C-alpha positions in Angstrom: 4.8 -50.0 -50.1 8.3 -48.4 -50.4 6.9 -45.0 -49.4 5.3 -46.6 -46.3 8.5 -48.3 -45.2 10.5 -45.1 -45.9 7.9 -43.2 -43.8 8.4 -45.6 -40.8 12.2 -45.4 -41.1 11.9 -41.6 -41.1 9.6 -41.7 -38.1 12.0 -44.0 -36.3 14.9 -41.5 -36.9 12.8 -38.6 -35.7 12.0 -40.4 -32.4 15.7 -41.4 -32.1 16.8 -37.8 -32.7 14.2 -36.5 -30.2 15.4 -39.0 -27.6 19.0 -38.0 -28.1 18.0 -34.3 -27.9 16.2 -34.9 -24.6 19.2 -36.6 -23.0 21.4 -33.6 -24.1 19.0 -31.0 -22.5 18.7 -33.0 -19.3 22.4 -32.7 -18.7 22.4 -29.9 -16.1 24.3 -28.7 -13.1 27.8 -27.5 -12.6 29.9 -27.2 -15.8 32.6 -29.3 -14.3 30.1 -32.1 -13.7 28.5 -31.7 -17.1 31.9 -32.4 -18.8 31.8 -36.0 -17.5 28.2 -36.6 -18.8 28.9 -34.9 -22.1 31.9 -37.1 -22.5 29.7 -40.2 -22.0 27.0 -38.7 -24.2 29.3 -38.1 -27.2 31.4 -41.2 -26.7 28.4 -43.5 -27.0 27.4 -41.6 -30.2 30.9 -41.8 -31.6 31.0 -45.6 -31.0 27.6 -46.1 -32.6 28.4 -43.9 -35.6 31.7 -45.6 -36.3 30.1 -49.0 -35.9 27.4 -48.1 -38.5 30.1 -46.9 -40.9 32.0 -50.1 -40.4 29.0 -52.4 -40.9 27.3 -50.5 -43.8 30.2 -49.2 -45.7 32.8 -51.8 -44.7 35.3 -49.3 -43.5 37.9 -50.4 -41.0 37.3 -47.5 -38.8 38.8 -49.1 -35.7 42.0 -50.2 -37.4 44.8 -48.1 -38.8 44.3 -49.0 -42.4 41.5 -46.5 -43.1 40.1 -43.6 -41.1 37.0 -41.6 -42.3 38.7 -38.2 -41.9 35.8 -36.2 -43.2 33.4 -37.9 -40.8 35.7 -37.4 -37.9 36.1 -33.7 -38.6 32.3 -33.3 -38.9 31.8 -35.1 -35.6 34.4 -32.9 -33.9 32.7 -29.8 -35.1 29.3 -31.2 -33.9 30.7 -32.0 -30.5 32.5 -28.7 -30.1 29.4 -26.7 -31.1 27.1 -28.6 -28.7 29.6 -28.4 -25.8 29.9 -24.6 -26.3 26.1 -24.2 -26.5 25.7 -26.2 -23.3 28.3 -24.1 -21.5 26.6 -20.9 -22.8 23.1 -22.2 -21.8 24.4 -23.1 -18.2 26.1 -19.7 -17.7 23.0 -17.9 -18.9 20.9 -19.9 -16.4 23.2 -19.8 -13.3 25.7 -17.1 -14.0 28.9 -17.4 -12.0 27.3 -20.3 -10.0 27.7 -22.4 -13.1 31.2 -23.2 -11.9 31.6 -25.5 -8.9 35.0 -24.1 -8.2 33.5 -20.6 -7.7 30.8 -21.8 -5.2 33.4 -23.9 -3.4 35.8 -21.0 -2.8 33.2 -18.2 -2.6 31.5 -20.1 0.3 34.7 -20.4 2.2 34.6 -19.5 5.9 37.6 -19.8 8.2 35.6 -21.8 10.8 35.2 -24.5 8.1 39.0 -24.6 7.4 39.4 -28.2 8.4 36.6 -29.3 6.1 38.2 -27.5 3.1 41.6 -28.9 4.2 40.3 -32.5 4.3 38.8 -32.0 0.8 42.1 -30.6 -0.5 44.0 -33.7 0.9 41.6 -36.1 -0.9 41.8 -34.1 -4.1 45.6 -34.1 -4.0 45.5 -37.9 -3.4 43.4 -38.3 -6.5 45.8 -36.2 -8.7 48.7 -38.2 -7.3 46.9 -41.5 -8.1 46.2 -40.4 -11.7 49.9 -39.4 -12.3 51.0 -42.8 -10.9 48.5 -44.7 -13.2 49.4 -42.9 -16.4 53.2 -43.4 -15.7 52.7 -47.1 -16.1 50.1 -47.0 -18.9 50.9 -45.8 -22.4 47.4 -46.4 -24.0 46.0 -42.9 -24.7 42.4 -44.2 -24.6 42.9 -45.6 -21.1 44.5 -42.3 -20.0 41.4 -40.4 -21.2 39.0 -42.8 -19.5 40.9 -42.6 -16.2 41.1 -38.8 -16.2 37.3 -38.5 -16.7 36.6 -41.1 -14.0 38.9 -39.3 -11.5 37.4 -35.9 -12.6 33.9 -37.3 -11.8 35.1 -38.6 -8.4 36.8 -35.3 -7.7 33.7 -33.2 -8.5 31.5 -35.5 -6.4 33.8 -35.0 -3.4 33.9 -31.2 -3.8 30.1 -31.1 -4.0 29.8 -33.3 -0.9 32.0 -31.0 1.2 30.5 -27.8 -0.2 27.0 -29.2 0.6 28.0 -29.9 4.2 29.3 -26.4 4.6 26.3 -24.7 3.1 23.9 -26.9 5.1 25.8 -25.9 8.3 25.6 -22.2 7.3 21.9 -22.5 6.7 21.2 -24.2 10.1 23.4 -21.6 11.9 21.4 -18.8 10.2 18.2 -20.4 11.1 19.3 -20.7 14.7 20.3 -17.0 14.8 17.0 -16.0 13.2 18.7 -14.8 10.0 18.1 -15.7 6.4 21.1 -16.2 4.1 21.2 -17.2 0.4 23.5 -20.0 -0.6 24.0 -21.7 -4.0 24.6 -25.3 -4.8 23.4 -27.1 -8.0 23.7 -30.6 -6.4 20.1 -31.8 -6.3 20.3 -33.6 -2.9 21.7 -30.5 -1.1 19.6 -28.0 -3.0 16.5 -29.8 -1.9 17.7 -29.9 1.7 18.5 -26.2 1.6 15.0 -25.6 0.1 13.5 -27.5 3.0 15.5 -25.5 5.5 14.3 -22.3 3.9 10.7 -23.5 4.1 11.3 -24.5 7.7 12.5 -20.9 8.5 9.5 -19.4 6.7 7.1 -21.9 8.5 8.6 -21.1 11.9 8.4 -17.3 11.3 4.8 -17.7 10.1 4.0 -19.8 13.1 5.6 -17.3 15.5 3.8 -14.4 13.8 0.5 -16.3 14.0 1.1 -17.0 17.7 1.9 -13.4 18.4 -1.2 -12.3 16.4 -3.3 -14.8 18.3 -2.1 -13.5 21.7 -2.7 -10.0 20.6 -6.2 -10.9 19.5 -6.9 -12.6 22.8 -5.8 -9.5 24.7 -7.9 -7.3 22.4 -10.8 -9.7 22.8 -10.7 -9.6 26.6 -10.3 -5.8 26.6 -13.1 -5.3 24.1 -15.5 -7.8 25.8 -14.9 -6.1 29.1 -15.7 -2.7 27.6 -18.8 -3.9 25.6 -20.3 -6.1 28.3 -19.7 -3.5 31.0 -21.9 -0.9 29.1 -25.2 -2.8 29.1 -24.4 -4.4 32.5 -23.8 -1.0 34.1 -27.0 0.2 32.6 -28.9 -2.8 33.9 -27.5 -2.2 37.4 -28.4 1.5 37.4 -31.9 1.0 36.0 -32.6 -1.7 38.6 -31.8 0.8 41.3 -34.1 3.4 39.6 -36.9 0.9 39.4 -36.6 0.1 43.0 -36.7 3.7 44.1 -39.4 4.9 41.6 -43.1 5.0 42.6 -44.1 6.6 39.2 -45.7 3.9 37.0 -44.8 5.6 33.8 -41.2 6.0 34.8 -41.0 2.4 36.0 -42.3 1.2 32.6 -39.7 3.3 30.8 -36.9 1.9 33.0 -38.2 -1.6 32.5 -38.1 -1.1 28.7 -34.5 0.1 28.9 -33.7 -2.9 31.2 -35.3 -5.3 28.7 -33.3 -3.7 25.8 -30.0 -4.0 27.6 -30.6 -7.5 28.9 -31.4 -8.7 25.4 -28.3 -6.8 24.1 -26.2 -8.5 26.8 -27.7 -11.9 26.0 -26.9 -11.5 22.2 -23.3 -10.7 23.0 -22.9 -13.7 25.3 -24.5 -16.0 22.6 -22.2 -14.5 20.0 -19.1 -15.3 22.2 -20.3 -18.9 22.7 -21.0 -19.3 19.0 -17.7 -17.8 18.0 -16.0 -20.4 20.2 -18.1 -23.2 18.8 -17.8 -22.3 15.2 -14.1 -21.5 15.5 -13.4 -25.1 16.8 -16.0 -26.8 14.6 -17.9 -27.9 17.7 -21.4 -27.4 16.2 -24.0 -29.7 14.7 -25.2 -29.0 11.2 -28.6 -30.2 10.0 -28.4 -30.4 6.2 -31.5 -30.0 4.2 -32.5 -29.0 0.6 -33.5 -25.3 0.6 -34.5 -22.8 -2.1 -31.9 -20.1 -1.8 -34.0 -17.2 -3.2 -36.7 -17.8 -0.8 -34.4 -18.0 2.2 -32.6 -14.7 1.4 -35.8 -12.8 0.7 -37.3 -14.1 4.0 -34.2 -12.8 5.8 -34.5 -9.5 4.0 -38.2 -9.2 5.2 -36.9 -8.9 8.8 -35.1 -5.6 7.9 -38.0 -3.7 6.2 -38.2 -1.1 9.0 -34.4 -0.8 9.2 -34.2 -0.1 5.4 -37.0 2.5 5.8 -35.3 4.3 8.7 -32.1 4.9 6.6 -34.0 5.3 3.3 -32.1 2.3 1.8 -32.9 0.7 -1.5 -32.7 -3.1 -1.9 -31.5 -4.6 -5.2 -31.8 -8.3 -5.8 -30.6 -10.2 -8.9 -30.6 -13.9 -9.4 -29.7 -16.0 -12.4 -32.6 -18.4 -11.7 -35.9 -18.4 -9.8 -35.2 -21.9 -8.4 -31.8 -22.5 -6.8 -31.8 -25.6 -4.6 -28.8 -26.3 -2.3 -28.0 -28.7 0.4 -27.1 -26.7 3.6 -28.1 -26.1 7.1 -31.0 -23.6 6.5 -31.0 -22.1 10.0 -27.3 -21.5 10.0 -27.3 -20.0 6.5 -30.2 -17.7 7.5 -28.1 -16.6 10.4 -25.2 -15.9 8.1 -27.3 -13.6 5.9 -28.8 -11.9 9.0 -25.3 -11.1 10.2 -24.2 -9.8 6.8 -27.4 -7.6 6.2 -27.3 -6.4 9.8 -23.7 -5.3 9.2 -24.6 -3.7 5.9 -27.5 -1.7 7.3 -25.4 -0.6 10.3 -22.4 0.7 8.4 -23.9 1.7 5.0 -24.4 5.2 3.8 -27.9 6.6 4.1 -30.0 6.9 0.9 -27.8 4.2 -0.8 -28.4 0.7 -2.1 -27.7 -2.7 -0.6 -27.5 -5.2 -3.4 -27.5 -9.0 -3.5 -26.5 -10.9 -6.6 -26.6 -14.6 -7.3 -24.7 -16.1 -10.2 -22.8 -19.1 -11.4 -19.1 -18.6 -12.2 -16.2 -21.1 -12.6 -18.4 -24.0 -11.5 -19.3 -22.1 -8.3 -22.6 -20.8 -7.0 -21.7 -17.2 -5.8 -23.8 -14.9 -3.7 -22.5 -11.3 -3.5 -23.8 -8.8 -0.9 -22.6 -5.2 -1.5 -23.1 -1.8 0.2 -21.6 1.7 0.2 -19.8 2.4 3.5 -20.7 5.6 5.3 -17.1 6.0 6.5 -13.7 5.4 4.8 -12.7 1.7 5.1 -9.3 1.8 6.7 -9.2 -1.9 7.7 -7.9 -4.8 5.6 -10.5 -7.3 4.4 -8.6 -10.2 6.1 -8.6 -8.4 9.4 -12.4 -8.0 9.3 -12.7 -11.8 9.4 -10.8 -11.9 12.8 -12.6 -11.9 16.1 -13.8 -8.6 17.5 -12.8 -6.4 14.5 -15.1 -3.7 13.2 -14.8 -1.6 10.1 -15.0 1.7 11.9 -12.2 3.0 14.0 -14.4 4.2 16.8 -16.4 1.7 18.9 -19.6 3.8 18.9 -21.8 1.3 17.2 -23.4 -1.6 19.1 -22.6 -5.2 18.4 -20.0 -7.8 19.4 -17.8 -7.5 16.4 -18.1 -11.2 15.9 -20.8 -11.4 13.2 -18.5 -11.7 10.2 -16.1 -14.1 12.1 -19.1 -16.4 13.0 -20.5 -16.1 9.4 -17.1 -17.1 7.9 -16.8 -20.1 10.2 -20.3 -21.3 9.5 -19.9 -21.1 5.7 -16.6 -22.9 5.8 -18.2 -25.6 8.0 -20.8 -26.0 5.3 -18.0 -26.6 2.7 -18.3 -23.1 1.3 -16.0 -20.1 1.0 -16.4 -16.7 2.6 -14.6 -13.7 1.3 -14.6 -9.9 1.7 -13.7 -7.5 -1.0 -13.1 -3.8 -0.3 -12.8 -1.3 -3.2 -12.7 2.3 -2.0 -16.1 2.7 -0.2 -17.7 -0.4 -1.7 -17.9 -3.3 0.8 -18.7 -6.7 -0.6 -19.2 -10.1 1.0 -18.9 -13.0 -1.4 -20.2 -16.5 -0.4 -19.5 -19.4 -2.8 -20.3 -23.1 -3.0 -18.9 -25.6 -5.4 -21.4 -27.0 -7.8 -21.4 -30.7 -8.2 -22.0 -31.9 -11.8 -22.8 -35.4 -12.9 -20.4 -36.7 -15.5 -22.0 -38.8 -18.1 -20.3 -42.0 -18.9 -19.4 -42.5 -22.5 -20.3 -46.0 -23.6 
């Protein structure tokens, strides 16, 4: 029984010690400001400790008859050690910015002279008020209390004026398109400065994005003009040839070429429309449960002749024979058609195009990899923009919108579309989150 009671008392003291320790470590900020809170922190402890001594041991610790000198000396050493450690900890964390007086004068700019002067006048008034109060009061305890209260007011005023100056400097820098670093440990102002910094970054990102968007629009118009003009010119020329030709064989060849270019032109126009629709989300999705292996292998079946022409191997690995997912089957088929078309077009001859399906980190992942026939000098994120191709020359056919449309479609189906480039290995990774049913524990 005694052991149990002793254990509970010990646990209570541990919790009390932990609580006091947490308060101590939460005291943070400028050293000048910490002095006030450390004063309160140790004053309360001193009062409690002395009261306990008075009650338990019957010592008249608040009178003049008996003073526990040993206890007082131990307490002074305890306070001195923790104050020094707190100052060391703060200087290690913030360096010279641990001192408010440093930031206050280091941040001085002549244009803010009136702000500093006003602060100086108020501080002078506080010092004068303190001198006047201690002149009429002889109680040392009251003097100590008043000096700490005035010190706290003084520090708050300095932080307030410094905060205003630093916020003005930040806003001026933002207005001039610059980025300056300022320091203040006052939470309210540091949060405001953080928001201003984020505003600067957001504005810069927004402007960069707008510039990039305008550049892409210009590139899109230029590239569309070039790519549409090619089949269109061919159609016009061959129409004239058909009109002027009396040879049946020649006319049939011309008509074949016309048919090819007309279909090519139609595909490009459809891609442009779909790029616009998928980019804005203006497309209807018809969800259905499909078996993923079957869908991919059906798409691959369309490329048999293309694989034979370039002597390509097809490697397929799946963690399961039955993978059912809820997607728009037609749109997902189109995504795989775009990716495999892209792989066949740009892959190295006599190489392998591989598809791997696996589950990783609660995600269903489909990876399509191929070896590029030319060095990949484009960033993976750029390939997901409109009208960007992996090759520098524009010799290959296509709209350059396939990957962009595929990415949009996968994201509309709540998936993720990524491109990974490692030397000459080009990999498209499509992933969907796997929903798991959590069993209730009864």
